[in-house]
N, C-alpha and C positions, 0 to 999 in steps of 0.2 A: 504494500500500500504506500502511495506517495505521501508527502508531508501534509500538514494541516492546511485546510483552506484559509486563504488570506483575504479574500474578497467575497462579496455576495455572489458574483458570477462563478467563482471557483467552488463556492459552497453548493450552488444549484447544480453545477456539473457533477459534483461528488454525490449529491443526493439522488441524481437521476442516472447514475452509472448502473447498468443492468446486471452484469455478471452472467456467467455461463448458464446458471440454473434458471434464470429468467428466460433466456433464449430457448433453452430446452423445454421449459413449461409451455411457452407460446407455440412451439412446434407441435405440441400435443393438442393445441386449441386453435385450429385454423379459423380464418375469418377476421373481419374488421373488429375494431375495439372502440367502445364508447366509454368515456369517463364522465359520469353524471355528478354535478356538484364539484367541478374541477377548479373552482376559483379560490378555494380555501388555503389553509396553511400547507397541506400535503399535496393537493390535487395537481398543481402545475408540475412539480417534479415527478410525480407518478406518471402523468401523461407523457412527459418527456422521456421517462425511462421506457415506457412501452414503445414509443416511436424509435428510440435508439435500438431496442432489442429486435424490433420487427420493421425495419425501414421500408419494406416493400408493401406494408399494409396501411390501410386508412385508419388513423387514430384521430378521434374527434373528442375534444374537450368541451363539455357543456356547462354553462354557468350564466348567471346574470352579468358577470364580469364588471364589477364596480370599478376595478382597476384596469384602465386601458393598457398600462404597462405590462401587466401580467398576460393579457391577451396577445399583445404584440410579441412578447418573448416566446410564447408558445408557437405562434405562427412562424417565427424565425427558426424555431427548432424543428419544423416540419410537422407540427400538430395542427390539424384543422380546428377551428373554434366555431361554436354556435352559441349565440345568446338565447337563453330560454328561461321562462318562468316555469319551474318544474311543478308549481301548483296549478298550472293551466293545462288541463288534459289536451286541449286542442293544439297547443303549442308543442307539447310532448309528442303528439301523434305525428308531427312533421319531422321529428329527429330521424337521422339516418338509421337504417337497419344495421345491426351488428350481431355477430355470433357471440361476442364477449363483452360483458358490461361490468364495469366497476362502479358501484354506487357509493358516493361519499357525501351526499347532501345531508344537512341536518343543522340543528341549533342547540348550543349548550348554554352559553352565557346569556343572561336575561330570561332564562327559563322560569325562574320564580316570579319575576315581575310581569311576564307576559305568557302565562301558561297556554292560552288559546293559540297563540302563534307557534309556540313550541310543539304542541300536539299536531297542528296543521303541517308543520315542516317535517316533523319526525315520524308522523304516521300517515298523513294524507298524501304527501309526496311519494313515499314508498308504494302506497296503493296504486297510484297512477303509473309509476315507473315499472313496477312489477307486472302490471297488466300490459304495458306497451312492449316489454321485452320478455314476454312469457316463454318464448321459444329459445331464448339465449342462455348461455352460462352467465350467472350473476355472482359476483363477489360483493357482499354488502358490508360496509363498515358499521360496527357497533362499538361498544365500550365495555370495559371491565366494571363500570359503575352499575351494571345490572346485577352484580353480586353484592351480597351483604359484606360488612367488615368481617374478616376471618382471623383466627388466631395466627400470630406471627410464626409460631413453630410448625404450623401445618404446611408451610411452603406456598400457600395460595389456593384459591378456589379452582376446581377443575370443571371442565365443560359438562360433566355429568352431575355436578352438584346443583342443588336447588338455587334458583336466583332469588334475590331479595332486594329489589331496587328501592332506594330511598330518595324521595323528592321527585318533582315534576320531570326533571331532565332524565333521571335514570328510569322512571316509570315509562316515559314516552319512548325511550330507547329499547326497552324490553318489548313494548308494543310494536315498534318498528321491526324487531326481530321476528315477532309473531306474524307480521304481514308477509315477510319473506318465507317464513316456514310454511305458511298456508299456501303460498305460490308453489313451493317445492312439493307439497302434497298433491298439487294439481299437475305436477310433472316438470316444472321448471327446475333446472339444475342450479343449486344455490350453495355457496359457502359464506358463512357469517364470521367476520373478523371482530373479536372482542379485544380491543387495543388498549394498552396502558404502558407507559406514556411515551410518545415519540419525542426524541431529542434532536434538535437541528441547529444549535448554536444561537440562532436568532430568537428562539423560544424553547420552552421545555422546562422540566423540573430542575435540571442542572443550571439553566440560565436563571430561573427564579431564585435559586439559592445564591448564585454568584452575585446577582444584583443586590440581594439583601446584605450579603457580606460586604460588598463594596460600599454600600450606603450606611453601614452600621445598624441596619434594622434587625432586631432579634428574630430568630427563626423558631417558629412554634414547633414543638416536638410531639404534640398529641398524635398526629399521623406520623409515627416514627419510622415507618418503612414504606418503600415504594418499589415498583417495577419500572424499568426504563428500557427503551430500545432505540437505536439510531434510526432516524426517519428513513434513510435510504434502505435500511434493512426491513422496516415496516412496509415501504413501497414494494420491495422485492417479494415480501411475503404475500401481499395482496395479489400481485400478478401471478406468482407461482401457484396460489390456491385456486386460480381459474381451472387448473387441471384436476382439482379435487372437488369441484362443485358437484353436487349430487342431489338426488331426490330419494328420500327426504333430505333436508338441508344438513350440511356438515357445519358444526360450530367449532371454531378454533381460537384459543387464546393466543394473541400475538404480542409477545413481550419478551423481556430478558429472562435469563435462566434461573434467577434466584431473587428473593427479596433483598433490598439494599437498605442499610441504615441511613436515614436522613442525616443524623449526626456525623457519621463517618464520611459521607459524601461532602458535607459542608466543611469538615476539617481538611479534606484533601483539596477542595477548591480554595480554601483560605490560604493554603501554601502557595498556590499559583498566583493568588491575588496579593500576597503579602499582608493579609489582614486576618486577625483572629475572629472567627465567627462568634456571634452572640446568640444565645438560645433562651427560650422561655418555655416553661412547663416541662413535662416528662413524657416519655414514650408510653402510649397505651398498649395493652396486651394484644390489640387487634388492629388491622389496617385493611385498606383496599388492595388486595393482592390477587394475582392470577398465576396459576401453574401452567407453564408453557411446554410441558413434556410432550403433549400431542403434536404441537407445532414442529418440534425437533425431529419427530419421526416422519413427517410429511414433506418437509422442504429443507433447503440448504440452511446451515446454521448462520446466525448473524456474522457479518464480516467485521464489524467495528466493536471493539471491546469497551467495557465500562471504563477502564483505565484511559483509553484513547479519548472517549467522550469527555472525561474529566479534564484531561490535558487541553483538548481543543476548546472546550467551553471556557475554562479559566483564562486561557490566553486571548480568546475572542473578546470576552468582557473586559479584561484588563487593558486591551488595546483600544477600547472605546468603539468597537465595530457596531454596525447597525443592529438594532433589536426591534422586534415586532411590537413590543409593548403589550403583549397579550398573555398575562400570567395564566398558568394552567389551573390554579386554585387546587392543586393536588392535596393541600392540607385541610380541605373542607370535609367535615365528618357528618354533617347533617343533610347533605344532598341539596343545599340551597346555592345555586349558581346564578 
């Protein structure tokens, strides 16, 4: 692996680097690719990764594209773009056919203050899109928030464990899963990605911690353990799971190999930043954690280690590189986002 990304362009290139396993997975899944809800934090680099892995195919990124820059960057990378309100079934009906669909649309922040919009985006949109692409393979993004908090020593919730969503966001995400599970029972091939938490230097749990350390803000320890995965590896996982979409739906936790101590992560970041982290509270005996054992039996292992993510994030924040300014709120324990 080459050195750390030094610019946002280098970062985007790294996050969209496909690897042999992605190329092999797409070889098993012939046909065009549509990425729905591609304008968010992960969508642009995931769409670019698909285009880099299958340059002879039509890859279409669909979003409202509030940022013209993001749309232009995708076009420059060989990805077609379509502006679409995914809540409008008539507009969705005009989207191009595709054998392979990655569904990324949804809302997290503001869920508590605007529950009606959260349910519309997290449940209504999936209903429309699942119907439009009923004959396609679909990988649908979800979240580990559908699980309850689990004991630290257990290693994380497994896909076969009962869900226990807390709050409007998590409840609507579990309902989104059920929409796609219902589509799979009708014959659509579906894989559901329960993700916790993507790291991409400009945002993520490690960035949240680094910013707090740099500013002297105490780090709350009640949510004392987390799962993280490099965003490029999460992108790879989603694309590789197209080959594992099935009827009934296959559910896969996509995250790192083990729970990580928030305190220990902060201490390591503090070394990179030359600042001693400040803490408040103590670690609870449970946390929002997922077990990724199944993922590691299905797809290639993550390419970027925790140590590398710590090094890159610390250096990125220390250098004053651009940040999205969108905290993950990983430390929220009551489901209110």
